[in-house]
C-alpha positions as CSV (number, residue, x, y, z in Angstrom):
1,M,-45.1,30.9,-51.2
2,L,-42.7,30.7,-54.2
3,V,-42.8,28.0,-56.8
4,L,-41.8,24.6,-55.5
5,F,-38.7,23.4,-57.3
6,L,-39.2,19.6,-56.8
7,A,-42.1,17.3,-57.4
8,G,-44.6,16.7,-54.6
9,G,-44.9,20.3,-53.4
10,L,-47.7,21.2,-51.0
11,S,-49.8,24.3,-50.5
12,A,-48.9,26.4,-47.5
13,A,-52.0,25.2,-45.6
14,E,-51.2,21.5,-46.3
15,A,-47.5,21.9,-45.4
16,G,-48.1,23.6,-42.1
17,S,-50.3,20.9,-40.7
18,N,-47.4,18.4,-40.0
19,V,-44.3,20.5,-39.9
20,C,-44.9,23.2,-37.2
21,P,-47.6,23.9,-34.6
22,A,-49.4,27.1,-35.6
23,E,-49.0,28.7,-32.2
24,Y,-45.2,28.8,-32.7
25,G,-44.7,29.4,-36.4
26,K,-45.7,29.3,-40.0
27,V,-44.5,27.5,-43.1
28,L,-43.4,29.5,-46.1
29,Y,-42.3,26.7,-48.4
30,E,-42.2,22.9,-48.5
31,C,-41.4,20.3,-51.0
32,N,-40.9,16.5,-51.1
33,P,-42.7,15.8,-47.8
34,S,-42.2,12.1,-48.0
35,R,-38.4,12.1,-48.6
36,E,-36.0,10.5,-46.0
37,K,-33.4,13.3,-46.3
38,Q,-34.9,16.4,-44.7
39,L,-33.8,20.0,-44.0
40,F,-35.9,22.4,-41.9
41,I,-34.9,26.0,-42.3
42,I,-36.0,28.4,-39.6
43,G,-35.8,32.1,-40.3
44,M,-35.4,34.0,-37.0
45,G,-34.6,37.2,-35.2
46,H,-31.5,37.5,-33.0
47,R,-29.5,40.0,-31.1
48,D,-28.0,43.0,-32.8
49,A,-25.0,41.9,-34.7
50,L,-22.9,44.9,-33.6
51,T,-24.0,45.5,-30.0
52,G,-25.3,42.1,-29.0
53,A,-28.5,43.8,-27.5
54,N,-31.9,42.3,-27.7
55,G,-34.6,44.0,-29.7
56,P,-38.1,44.6,-28.3
57,R,-39.3,41.2,-29.5
58,T,-36.1,39.2,-29.7
59,V,-36.8,37.2,-26.6
60,K,-40.3,36.1,-27.8
61,I,-39.0,35.3,-31.3
62,Q,-36.2,33.2,-29.8
63,A,-38.7,31.4,-27.5
64,E,-40.8,30.5,-30.6
65,V,-37.8,29.3,-32.4
66,Y,-36.9,27.0,-29.5
67,K,-40.4,25.5,-29.5
68,M,-40.3,25.0,-33.2
69,G,-36.9,23.2,-32.8
70,E,-38.1,21.2,-29.9
71,W,-41.1,20.0,-31.9
72,L,-38.9,19.0,-34.8
73,I,-36.5,17.1,-32.5
74,R,-39.4,15.3,-30.7
75,E,-41.7,14.7,-33.7
76,E,-39.4,14.4,-36.7
77,G,-36.4,12.9,-34.9
78,V,-34.0,15.7,-35.9
79,E,-30.6,15.3,-34.2
80,L,-28.4,17.8,-36.1
81,L,-28.5,21.6,-35.7
82,L,-26.7,24.0,-38.1
83,P,-26.8,27.6,-36.7
84,E,-25.8,30.6,-38.6
85,G,-22.7,32.3,-37.1
86,F,-21.5,29.2,-35.3
87,F,-17.8,28.2,-35.5
88,K,-15.9,25.4,-33.9
89,G,-12.2,25.5,-33.5
90,P,-9.5,22.8,-33.4
91,G,-10.6,20.0,-31.2
92,G,-14.2,21.1,-31.2
93,S,-13.8,24.2,-29.0
94,K,-16.3,26.9,-29.6
95,T,-15.4,30.2,-31.2
96,S,-18.8,31.8,-31.2
97,G,-21.9,32.1,-29.0
98,A,-22.9,28.4,-29.1
99,P,-21.6,25.3,-27.4
100,A,-19.3,23.0,-29.4
101,P,-20.6,19.7,-30.7
102,N,-20.1,16.6,-28.6
103,S,-21.1,12.9,-28.8
104,D,-22.8,12.5,-25.4
105,K,-26.3,11.2,-25.5
106,K,-28.0,12.8,-22.6
107,K,-31.7,12.4,-22.0
108,S,-34.1,15.0,-23.4
109,A,-35.4,17.6,-20.9
110,A,-39.0,18.2,-20.2
111,P,-40.7,20.6,-22.6
112,L,-40.6,24.3,-21.4
113,D,-43.6,26.7,-21.8
114,L,-43.1,30.1,-23.5
115,Q,-43.1,32.0,-20.3
116,A,-40.3,29.9,-18.8
117,L,-38.4,30.2,-22.0
118,E,-38.7,33.9,-22.2
119,A,-37.4,34.3,-18.7
120,K,-34.3,32.3,-19.5
121,L,-33.7,34.1,-22.8
122,A,-34.1,37.5,-21.2
123,D,-31.3,36.9,-18.7
124,R,-28.7,39.6,-19.2
125,N,-26.1,38.0,-17.0
126,N,-25.8,34.9,-19.2
127,F,-25.7,34.8,-23.0
128,V,-28.2,32.3,-24.2
129,N,-30.2,31.8,-27.4
130,A,-32.6,29.2,-28.8
131,E,-29.8,27.1,-30.2
132,I,-27.9,27.0,-26.9
133,L,-31.0,26.0,-25.0
134,L,-31.8,23.3,-27.5
135,K,-28.3,21.9,-27.2
136,R,-28.5,22.0,-23.4
137,N,-31.8,20.2,-23.2
138,Y,-31.6,17.7,-26.0
139,P,-29.1,15.1,-27.3
140,I,-28.4,16.9,-30.5
141,V,-25.2,17.6,-32.5
142,L,-24.2,21.1,-33.6
143,Q,-22.0,21.5,-36.6
144,Q,-20.5,24.4,-38.5
145,V,-22.2,25.5,-41.7
146,E,-20.6,28.9,-42.1
147,D,-17.7,29.5,-44.5
148,K,-15.2,31.4,-42.4
149,R,-13.9,33.6,-45.2
150,C,-17.4,34.7,-46.3
151,Y,-18.4,35.3,-42.7
152,E,-15.3,37.5,-42.0
153,E,-15.8,39.5,-45.2
154,V,-19.4,40.2,-44.2
155,S,-18.5,41.1,-40.6
156,A,-15.7,43.5,-41.6
157,L,-17.9,45.3,-44.1
158,M,-20.9,45.4,-41.8
159,G,-18.7,47.0,-39.1
160,R,-17.5,49.6,-41.5
161,A,-20.9,50.4,-43.0
162,F,-22.9,50.5,-39.8
163,G,-20.2,51.1,-37.1
164,G,-19.5,54.8,-37.9
165,Q,-16.4,54.1,-40.0
166,C,-18.0,54.7,-43.4
167,P,-18.2,58.2,-44.9
168,P,-21.8,59.1,-46.0
169,D,-20.8,59.3,-49.7
170,E,-19.5,55.7,-49.5
171,F,-22.4,54.2,-47.6
172,T,-24.5,53.4,-50.7
173,R,-21.7,51.5,-52.4
174,A,-20.8,49.7,-49.1
175,K,-24.4,48.7,-48.6
176,A,-24.6,47.3,-52.2
177,E,-21.4,45.3,-51.6
178,L,-22.7,44.1,-48.3
179,D,-26.0,42.8,-49.9
180,F,-24.0,41.0,-52.5
181,L,-21.7,39.4,-50.0
182,Q,-24.6,38.4,-47.7
183,D,-26.3,36.6,-50.7
184,K,-23.1,34.9,-51.5
185,R,-22.6,33.8,-47.9
186,T,-26.2,32.5,-47.8
187,A,-25.7,30.5,-51.0
188,V,-22.4,29.0,-49.8
189,M,-24.1,27.8,-46.6
190,L,-27.1,26.4,-48.4
191,Q,-24.8,24.4,-50.8
192,K,-22.8,22.9,-47.9
193,I,-25.7,21.5,-46.0
194,P,-26.3,18.2,-47.8
195,E,-22.6,17.3,-47.5
196,I,-22.7,18.0,-43.7
197,I,-25.8,16.0,-43.2
198,N,-24.5,13.1,-45.3
199,R,-21.2,13.1,-43.4
200,E,-22.8,13.1,-39.9
201,Y,-25.2,10.4,-40.9
202,A,-22.5,8.2,-42.6
203,E,-20.3,8.5,-39.4
204,R,-23.3,7.6,-37.2
205,R,-23.3,10.7,-35.1
206,I,-27.0,11.1,-36.1
207,Q,-29.6,8.3,-36.7
208,N,-31.6,10.2,-39.4
209,P,-30.4,12.3,-42.4
210,K,-32.2,15.4,-41.1
211,A,-31.1,18.8,-39.9
212,I,-32.4,22.2,-38.7
213,F,-30.7,25.2,-40.2
214,T,-31.3,28.4,-38.2
215,I,-30.6,31.7,-40.0
216,G,-31.7,35.4,-39.8
217,L,-34.9,36.5,-41.4
218,A,-33.0,38.7,-43.8
219,H,-31.6,35.6,-45.5
220,I,-35.0,33.9,-46.2
221,A,-36.0,35.8,-49.3
222,P,-32.8,34.9,-51.2
223,I,-33.1,31.3,-49.9
224,L,-36.7,31.1,-51.3
225,K,-35.4,32.4,-54.6
226,Y,-32.7,29.8,-54.8
227,L,-35.2,27.1,-53.9
228,G,-37.7,28.4,-56.5
229,D,-35.0,28.6,-59.2
230,G,-33.6,25.2,-58.2
231,G,-30.1,26.7,-58.2
232,I,-27.8,29.7,-57.8
233,R,-26.2,32.1,-60.2
234,P,-23.4,33.8,-58.1
235,A,-23.1,36.8,-60.5
236,A,-24.5,37.8,-63.9
237,N,-21.5,36.5,-65.8
238,Q,-21.1,33.2,-63.9
239,D,-22.6,29.8,-64.6
240,F,-25.8,28.6,-63.0
241,Q,-25.2,26.1,-60.2
242,E,-27.8,23.4,-59.5
243,L,-28.8,23.5,-55.9
244,N,-27.3,20.6,-54.0
245,L,-30.5,20.1,-52.1
246,R,-32.2,19.4,-55.4
247,R,-29.5,17.2,-56.7
248,H,-29.7,15.0,-53.5
249,N,-33.5,15.1,-53.5
250,Y,-34.1,16.6,-50.1
251,R,-37.3,17.5,-48.4
252,V,-37.1,21.2,-47.6
253,S,-39.3,23.2,-45.3
254,V,-38.9,26.9,-44.7
255,L,-40.5,28.2,-41.4
256,I,-40.6,31.4,-39.5
257,P,-41.7,32.2,-35.9
258,R,-45.3,33.3,-35.5
259,S,-44.2,36.8,-34.2
260,L,-42.4,37.4,-37.5
261,A,-45.1,35.9,-39.7
262,E,-47.7,38.3,-38.2
263,D,-45.6,41.5,-38.8
264,P,-46.3,42.7,-42.3
265,I,-43.9,45.7,-42.0
266,L,-41.0,43.5,-41.0
267,L,-41.8,40.9,-43.7
268,K,-41.8,43.7,-46.3
269,I,-38.5,45.1,-45.1
270,N,-37.0,41.6,-45.5
271,G,-38.4,41.0,-49.0
272,L,-41.3,38.8,-47.9
273,G,-45.1,39.3,-48.0
274,K,-48.5,37.8,-48.2
275,N,-47.7,36.0,-51.5
276,H,-45.3,33.8,-49.6
277,F,-48.1,32.3,-47.6
278,G,-50.5,31.7,-50.6
279,S,-50.5,29.9,-53.9
280,P,-47.3,29.7,-55.9
281,P,-46.8,32.2,-58.7
282,S,-45.5,31.3,-62.2
283,P,-42.2,29.4,-62.2
284,G,-39.1,31.4,-62.1
285,K,-36.3,31.1,-64.6
286,G,-33.3,29.4,-63.2
287,K,-31.1,29.4,-66.3
């Protein structure tokens, strides 16, 4: 676990006891546990970005994400979901693989066990993921957190680098540019979140200033760095920007599904490791 950037930080063991059931996931980071404004970040695995295919454990991971989200909705009263890759068009129509937000207050569904969830998520005839199922089964609001320009830049470069359009001698440069753009995209989303929560709460679409932010595991290491530093430096020659979550004094919890937390190879590939579940190291330098 990285250094906690706000007062009131907890150890990983203390944080996990009241944020996420251990059978579904683990906590990497938590701060300000008693604050009213709260953000729960769930690092996840999803379908291949280019082919849309499930990996060997995607279904199980998605089922665990659903159960984590379900628990937060039921126990923490979360009513706002901010999925990576979700866009809504004019009039609230969906433009990606998730349903558009709406204001209907349907009743919550009965909890589903992991076996039933995996069967639904494995259905090849109907695209479905954890966020879609949560929206179908609970009276929650979905809102866009992506910056469209950042998203389109990353998508175009990813298609070129990994879609067979990039000559071998250009791949290293394209990959470095992609890593930079992905970190920028992550930072932009993170900075937008307090504004979105405050708006939805002020306009009474949600009853509590809380949200779940779902994002791919590859983004979690930079998120932990931003949280540990308390801010973002977009590039070496640019000014340090204080994290809006810090400025607005948010409780922040970073969680990942159990299947990912128990895979040391995958954690290492994504810049995570055992130190993220233990005692915090020496403070990082933000400025």
